[in-house]
N, C-alpha and C positions, 0 to 999 in steps of 0.2 A: 776648225774641223766640225762639220755639221753632222751630228748623229742623233738628232732628236727622235724620240719614239714615245709611244703612248704609255708603256709600262716599263720601268727599269728592269734589266736582267737580274741584277743582284741588289739586295737591300740589307746589307750587313748592319746598318744603323737601326734595324728593328730590334736590336738587343742581342742578336745571335753572335755578334763579333764586336767587342768593345775596343775602343782606342786604347793604346798603350798597354796592351796585353799581348802575350805570345800567340795564344789562340790557335795552335796547330791542330788540325783534325785529319784523320785518315782520308785519303783520296781514292775514289773509284778510278782504276786505270782507264776506263772507257770515257772518263770526263777530264782527262789530262789537259788537252788543248781545246780551246773554244774557237769556233768559226761561225760568223754570222754575216748578215748582209753588208756589213761595213768592211769586209775583208779587203776589197780592192782599194777603197779610199785610204785605209790604213797603210797598205803596202805602197801606194803612190806617195804618201807622206814620208814613209821610210826612204824611198828612193830619192825624194827631194833633199832630205837631210843628209843622206850619204853623198849626194852630189855637191852640197853646199858646205857642210861642216863635218866631214867624215872623222876628223881627229877628235871631235867632241863626243861622238856617239859610238865609237868602236875602239877597243883596246885589247891587246893580247900580249902575254909573256911568251918568250921563246919556250918551246917545249910543250905548248898547249894544242898544237894542231891535231894530234891524234885524238884528244878528247873532243875537240871541235868536230872532227869527222864522225865521232861516235854520236854526237847530238844530231848531226845531219842525217846519219843513218837511221836513228830512232824515228825521226820525223818522216823520213821517206817510207818507213814501214807503217807508221801509225796513220798518217793523213789519208792516203788513198783507201785504207780500210774503213775509216770512220767518216770520211768526207769525200766520197767518190764523185759528188757533184761539183767539187771545186779542185780536187787534186787527183792526179793519175800517175801511175808508174810509166816510165819510158825506158828505153834501152840504156840510157845514161843515168837513170835515177828516178827523178820526180819532176813534175811540172804542174803549173796551174792550168786549169781548164779554161780555154777561151780567153786567155789574157797573156800579155807580155810577161815573160818570166823574170824580167829585170836584168838581162844581160847588158854589159856595158854601163854599169851604174855610176862609174867614175868615183869609186869610193877611196880616192887618195892612195891607190896602191893596195887596197884591202880586197880587191875583187876576188883574189884566189883564196881568201880566208873562208874555211867551211862554215864558221859561225855566221858570217855575213850572208852566205847562201841560205843557211837555215833560217835566218831572221826574215828573209824575203819570201818565206813560205807561210808565215803565221803572223797573227796580230800581236802576239806576245813579244816582249823583250826577253833576251836570253843572257844569263849571267853564269859564269863558271867559277866555282869556289874550290880551292885545293888545300889539303891539309899539309901544314909545314911545321917548323919548330915553333913559330909564334901562333899557331892555331890555324883556323880556316881563313884564307885570304882570297881576295878577288883577283883572279889571274887572267881572265878574259871576259869580254862582255860586249853585247850589242844593246845599247840603251838609247832607243830613239825617243821614248816617251817618259822621261824622268819625272817623278812626282816630287819636285822641290829638293833635288840633290844633284850632285855633279859626278859623273862617271870618272872623269880625270882625277878628281880629288880623292876618290875612294879606291882607285886602281892600285893593286898591290898591297893594300892595307888589310890587316886582320879584322875579324868580325867586331871585336871589342872597340876598335878604333872607328870602324864604320858607323857603329851605333852610338858613339860617344856623345853626339849632340842631342840624342833622344832622351828626354827626361826619364830617369829611373832605369836606363839601360846602358849606362856608361861602364868603363872598366871597373871591375871589382864588385859590381852589383850582382844580386842574386839572379835577376833575369838574364844578364850577360853570361853568367856561368851556366844557367839552364840551357840557353841557346847553343852554347858550345857543346854541351853534353848531348843535346838533341842531334846536332850535326854529326857527332861521333857515332851515335847509336843508330842513325838512319841506315837502313839496309834495303830490303826489297820493297817495303811499303812506302809509297809516295804520300806526301802530306800537302795540305793546303791551308791558307789563312787569308783573311781579308783586312784591308785597311781602307780608310776613306777620309776625304777632306773636302773643303769648299774652295772653289776658285771663282774668279769673276769673268771668265770667258770659257770657250769650249776648246782651247788649244790642247793638243796632245803633248807637244813638246813644251815642258814646263820645268826648266832647270832652275836651280838655285845654288849658288856657291856658299861656302861657310861664311864668308864676309857679308854677303847679302842677307843671310839668315840672321846674323848678329845685328845688322843694321835694322832689319825688320822687327826683331824682338826689342830693340832699343827704342825705336821711334814709333812703333805700333801704328802704322798707317791704316786707314780704312781701305778696304778693297772696293768699297761702294761709296765714293765721295758724293755722288748725287743722291744717295739715300734709297735708290730704287733696287732693293735686294731682290725682289720678286722677278724683276726683268733681267737681272744680270748674274744671279748666283747659279752656279753649276755644281753638282755633286760629282766628285771624282772618286770612283771606286777602283781599288787595286785588288785583283784576284792573283794571289801568289801561290806557286807550287814549288815543292822541293822534292827531288829524287836523286838517289845516288846512282851514278852511271856504272853499269855492270863491269866494264873492262878497265877504265881508268881509275875508278873509285872516286872521281871528282863528284861534286854535287852540282846539279843543274838547277838554277833558280829561275823560274819563269814569272813574268809580271804582265798581266793583261789589264789594260785600262778600259774602263767604261765611264763615259761622261753623260750625265743627264741634267737637263735644266731642273732646278729645284722646284719650279712650278708644276712639273708633271705629277708631283705627289698629290696636288689638289684634285686630280682626276683619278687617283688610284683607288681601287675597290677597298683597300685596307688603309685608307687615308688617315683615319683617326689614330689607329694603333701605330702606324709608321711615324706620323708627325709627332705624336706624344713621346715615343721612345727616342726619336731623333732629338727633340728638345731636351729631354731629360739627360741624355748623354752629353750634350753641349754644356748644360748647366753644371754637370759633375766635374768638368775639367778645371784643374787648378791654373794659376797664373802661368807657371812655367810651361804647362802643356798648351795653353792658349797661345803663348808667345811662339812656341815651336811650330804650331799649326798656322800661325799668322791670322788668328781669329780674335785677338784680344779686343780690338775696337769694334768688332762687328757681332760678337757673340750674342749680346742682349737683343739686338735687332733681329738676328736669325731666330732666336728662341721665340720672340714675340710673333714673328711671321708663322712659324710652325704651330704655335699654340692657337693662332687664329685659324689655320687650316683645320686643326683638330676640332675646334669648337664649331666649325661650320659643317662637320660631318653629320 
């Protein structure tokens, strides 16, 4: 997936959003969804994935279709108002301007799922969480661009189990309890947070099963065996939003992926500050956190490269 650009859209590694923290902040409703020049390539990649591996990227429990329709309705209202150059209202709802709307995607029988239709309007992935006896659980989702996790493995599981592999966020931890309370307390105010990682290519579809994660943490392979981090490292930024749906009271979790070559920082006007903060955050990660992120073998080389960028500023 080629989406190179001169300046990254988001730089949470500047210190404004640290790894392994909750970091939720109030979200301006006018900034809920992001649309940029990569809209059509992202949607083309979603359609490809729906055609080839629909069962891996879409799940739904019975009884979630009303909430899915609620998501589609919110997007049909929001997108033409905020992005009239790319989305417009029609007699049947909403369509993309000057592009195939994605009918007949061959989504393994999921074509009539409202959340699938909603996912093919935006670059974000869309996850529905519902409150039950065991807490908030994942009841439906379109996840075309996973950041090292598996939708199938998380489907139907409560938050504390979903976050179990994350260092410091497992069942019984204070962050896990805080997240549950935040979900319970979420009302009209939407919130956002950022997460980021390093990968060795620009693929949007980047899944990882629990077994693969354990294997990676055990063997600690380098992602850059040829040593050329500058040529092959990409920064993967996740912009996440949470909002409680007014009718169903489910929570919609959106995830927008941005991928930038690490080397674009060398030409950034704030290169020194960004590279210095980025390096400092990597140096602050402990072994469990490095293993979780798959950066144990590469952290020192990444830090050296970033420090070199900062010193050249």
